[in-house]
Backbone as CSV, one residue per row, in Angstrom:
resi,resn,N_x,N_y,N_z,CA_x,CA_y,CA_z,C_x,C_y,C_z
1,MET,1.408,-128.694,54.341,1.513,-127.776,52.893,0.881,-126.311,53.198
2,ALA,1.265,-125.424,52.913,0.948,-123.992,53.144,-0.166,-123.562,51.966
3,LYS,-0.837,-122.863,52.600,-1.945,-122.332,51.774,-1.809,-120.911,51.129
4,ILE,-1.656,-120.686,49.838,-1.427,-119.309,49.408,-2.788,-118.587,49.181
5,SER,-2.615,-117.178,49.286,-3.665,-116.319,49.168,-2.999,-114.917,48.466
6,TRP,-3.440,-114.511,47.190,-3.154,-113.330,46.706,-4.076,-112.077,47.301
7,THR,-3.104,-111.130,47.716,-3.963,-109.861,48.066,-4.351,-109.254,46.588
8,GLN,-5.532,-108.456,46.882,-6.040,-107.484,45.873,-4.743,-106.900,45.111
9,GLU,-3.935,-106.115,46.298,-2.949,-105.345,45.327,-1.898,-106.144,44.651
10,ALA,-1.756,-107.493,45.322,-0.707,-108.425,44.444,-1.293,-108.788,43.026
11,GLU,-2.839,-108.914,43.280,-3.417,-109.356,41.940,-3.260,-108.232,40.805
12,HIS,-3.532,-106.796,41.410,-3.335,-105.628,40.575,-2.059,-105.569,40.195
13,TRP,-1.325,-105.940,40.875,0.165,-105.733,39.866,0.634,-106.540,38.985
14,LEU,0.096,-107.973,39.184,0.159,-108.824,38.382,-0.715,-108.467,36.963
15,LYS,-2.168,-107.954,37.357,-2.595,-107.321,35.894,-1.829,-106.437,35.473
16,ASP,-0.923,-105.441,35.810,-0.321,-104.234,35.294,0.942,-104.901,34.854
17,ILE,1.352,-106.044,35.113,2.496,-106.685,34.471,2.239,-107.007,33.389
18,PHE,0.646,-107.718,33.062,0.204,-108.478,32.084,-0.057,-107.442,31.155
19,ASP,-0.536,-106.433,31.189,-0.881,-105.076,30.507,0.175,-104.467,29.791
20,TYR,1.293,-104.233,30.590,2.343,-103.605,30.393,3.024,-104.629,29.056
21,ILE,3.391,-105.744,29.274,3.909,-106.453,28.515,2.861,-106.822,27.092
22,ALA,1.454,-107.199,27.729,0.657,-107.348,26.450,0.517,-106.151,25.242
23,HIS,0.896,-105.104,25.558,0.700,-104.091,24.817,1.617,-104.224,23.841
24,ASP,3.173,-105.027,23.820,4.032,-105.467,22.317,3.704,-106.887,22.215
25,ASN,3.396,-107.906,23.361,3.156,-109.392,22.961,2.418,-110.142,23.812
26,PRO,0.875,-110.184,23.539,0.304,-110.938,24.581,0.500,-112.010,25.033
27,GLY,1.393,-112.886,23.840,1.626,-114.228,24.158,2.452,-114.480,25.190
28,ALA,3.907,-113.259,25.096,4.624,-113.175,26.023,4.167,-112.793,27.564
29,ALA,3.108,-112.047,27.682,2.645,-111.356,28.520,1.949,-112.954,29.610
30,ALA,0.935,-113.484,28.608,0.539,-114.541,29.482,1.730,-115.505,30.212
31,GLY,2.654,-116.172,29.107,3.714,-116.622,29.962,4.430,-115.930,31.260
32,VAL,4.693,-114.929,31.333,5.337,-114.238,32.261,4.300,-114.380,33.500
33,VAL,3.099,-114.093,33.447,2.245,-114.015,34.443,1.762,-115.489,34.777
34,GLU,1.788,-116.374,33.947,1.782,-117.734,34.203,3.058,-118.057,35.144
35,GLY,4.201,-117.582,34.750,5.362,-118.298,35.493,5.603,-117.703,36.725
36,ILE,5.145,-116.508,36.860,5.079,-115.842,38.374,4.204,-116.576,38.992
37,TYR,2.800,-117.068,38.540,1.916,-117.482,39.448,2.516,-119.079,39.700
38,ASN,2.952,-119.802,38.923,3.867,-121.000,38.676,5.063,-121.135,40.064
39,LYS,5.870,-120.068,40.071,6.615,-120.005,40.781,6.409,-119.785,42.327
40,ALA,5.166,-118.836,42.543,4.725,-118.609,43.836,3.856,-119.779,44.518
41,GLN,3.500,-120.779,43.524,2.798,-121.699,43.810,4.049,-123.027,44.671
42,GLU,5.225,-122.933,44.670,6.424,-123.527,45.019,6.194,-123.366,46.516
43,LEU,5.864,-122.089,46.855,5.769,-121.529,48.404,4.823,-122.738,49.112
44,THR,4.139,-123.468,48.347,2.960,-124.773,49.343,3.894,-125.579,49.652
45,GLN,4.784,-125.969,49.095,5.811,-127.209,49.613,7.125,-126.269,50.492
46,PHE,7.530,-125.047,49.909,8.823,-124.592,50.488,8.469,-123.199,50.994
47,PRO,7.744,-122.681,52.033,7.518,-121.588,52.526,8.673,-120.549,52.509
48,LYS,9.580,-121.234,52.934,10.835,-120.141,53.295,12.003,-120.330,52.084
49,ILE,11.615,-120.518,51.144,12.530,-120.704,50.009,13.205,-119.405,49.441
50,GLY,12.084,-118.446,49.933,12.574,-116.935,49.365,13.474,-116.408,50.464
51,TYR,14.284,-115.376,50.062,15.359,-114.952,51.212,14.512,-113.593,51.770
52,ARG,14.690,-113.749,53.337,13.941,-112.583,54.312,14.238,-111.285,53.873
53,TYR,12.878,-110.431,53.771,13.131,-109.158,53.640,13.737,-108.506,54.840
54,GLU,14.724,-107.623,54.895,15.118,-107.211,56.116,14.352,-105.592,56.433
55,GLY,13.831,-105.138,55.278,12.978,-104.015,55.814,11.898,-104.215,56.600
56,VAL,11.432,-105.107,56.683,10.338,-105.641,57.829,10.602,-106.357,58.839
57,THR,10.602,-105.794,60.134,10.976,-107.122,61.201,10.386,-107.455,61.946
58,ASP,9.156,-106.542,62.038,7.780,-107.198,62.836,7.195,-108.469,62.374
59,ARG,7.447,-108.829,61.099,6.387,-109.895,60.263,7.626,-110.778,59.331
60,GLU,7.136,-112.012,59.051,8.091,-112.604,58.394,7.783,-112.301,56.816
61,VAL,8.133,-111.207,56.217,8.329,-111.119,54.782,9.470,-111.289,54.025
62,ARG,8.917,-112.408,52.963,10.167,-113.067,52.406,10.125,-112.371,50.764
63,ILE,11.004,-112.613,50.220,11.086,-112.259,48.775,11.432,-113.705,47.814
64,LEU,10.671,-114.097,46.692,10.928,-115.110,46.223,10.935,-114.461,44.482
65,LEU,12.284,-114.802,43.840,12.646,-114.258,42.528,12.156,-115.515,41.296
66,TYR,11.679,-114.277,40.632,11.540,-115.152,39.051,11.673,-114.113,38.182
67,GLY,13.100,-114.498,37.214,13.324,-113.832,36.116,13.506,-112.345,36.733
68,HIS,13.064,-111.298,36.174,13.216,-109.626,36.417,12.362,-109.170,37.875
69,TYR,11.487,-110.187,37.966,10.547,-110.064,39.121,10.701,-110.449,40.497
70,ARG,10.348,-109.808,41.744,10.168,-109.956,42.899,8.988,-110.262,43.620
71,ILE,8.665,-111.602,44.093,7.303,-111.719,44.547,7.507,-111.500,46.266
72,ALA,6.854,-110.563,46.518,6.805,-110.145,48.194,5.568,-111.240,48.753
73,TYR,5.969,-111.905,49.802,4.972,-112.648,50.493,5.279,-112.671,52.014
74,LEU,3.904,-112.693,52.476,4.306,-112.829,54.080,3.681,-114.254,54.480
75,ILE,4.551,-115.076,55.677,4.386,-116.104,55.993,3.538,-115.926,57.394
76,LYS,2.739,-116.231,57.586,1.367,-116.024,58.740,1.728,-117.366,59.454
77,THR,1.133,-117.071,60.892,1.347,-118.164,61.695,1.135,-119.609,61.674
78,LYS,-0.410,-119.965,60.652,-0.577,-121.044,60.809,-0.358,-121.817,59.389
79,GLY,0.420,-121.393,58.871,0.941,-121.839,57.807,0.314,-121.334,56.249
80,GLU,-0.328,-120.302,56.679,-0.969,-119.579,55.312,0.033,-118.533,54.904
81,ILE,0.258,-118.300,53.706,0.793,-117.362,53.086,-0.068,-116.419,52.217
82,ASP,0.455,-115.031,52.393,-0.060,-113.846,51.485,0.626,-113.577,50.713
83,ILE,0.541,-113.254,48.967,1.402,-113.026,48.444,1.164,-111.573,48.719
84,LEU,1.888,-110.176,48.911,1.618,-109.079,48.963,1.964,-108.060,47.692
85,GLY,2.931,-108.628,47.007,2.771,-108.108,45.734,3.995,-108.587,44.620
86,VAL,4.189,-108.236,43.566,4.908,-108.859,42.375,5.574,-107.414,41.790
87,PHE,7.156,-107.423,42.149,7.505,-106.124,41.741,8.631,-106.001,40.647
88,HIS,8.833,-105.490,39.978,9.718,-105.499,38.755,11.142,-105.409,39.729
89,GLY,12.245,-106.021,39.216,13.450,-105.955,40.340,14.143,-104.249,40.063
90,ALA,13.896,-103.403,39.156,14.117,-102.145,39.175,13.257,-101.146,39.818
91,LEU,12.778,-101.548,40.586,11.527,-100.845,41.532,12.071,-100.821,43.053
92,ASP,11.886,-99.944,43.773,12.202,-99.952,45.002,11.003,-99.999,46.026
93,ILE,11.169,-101.317,46.300,9.683,-102.230,47.095,9.763,-101.711,48.603
94,GLN,10.713,-101.020,48.752,10.959,-100.337,50.701,9.262,-99.695,50.561
95,ARG,9.103,-98.956,49.768,8.232,-97.868,49.799,6.659,-98.651,50.087
96,TYR,6.641,-100.029,49.137,5.467,-100.634,49.116,5.026,-101.309,50.452
97,LEU,6.372,-101.776,50.727,6.281,-103.059,51.910,6.243,-102.560,53.519
98,LEU,6.432,-101.400,53.709,6.472,-100.814,54.835,5.092,-100.249,55.471
């Protein structure tokens, strides 16, 4: 079973997503953030469920989809996973992951 850690940057992205949605609908914002978090928890059992991100070749960075969002994560050597960020599908994540 893999261990998941959220980077500070990923937590910041999640908070920004919450704040943006909560401006119009706090209940929906909580649901989206909870859904993203729960989707990321699937990585404990299936760390390679996301597709490999081709923009990074020196590390195993993968992308897990949840609705309109992409959860970028790094699989480390000892079964540990770092969540790198949560990005809206319209964003060009290449500039954030390189």
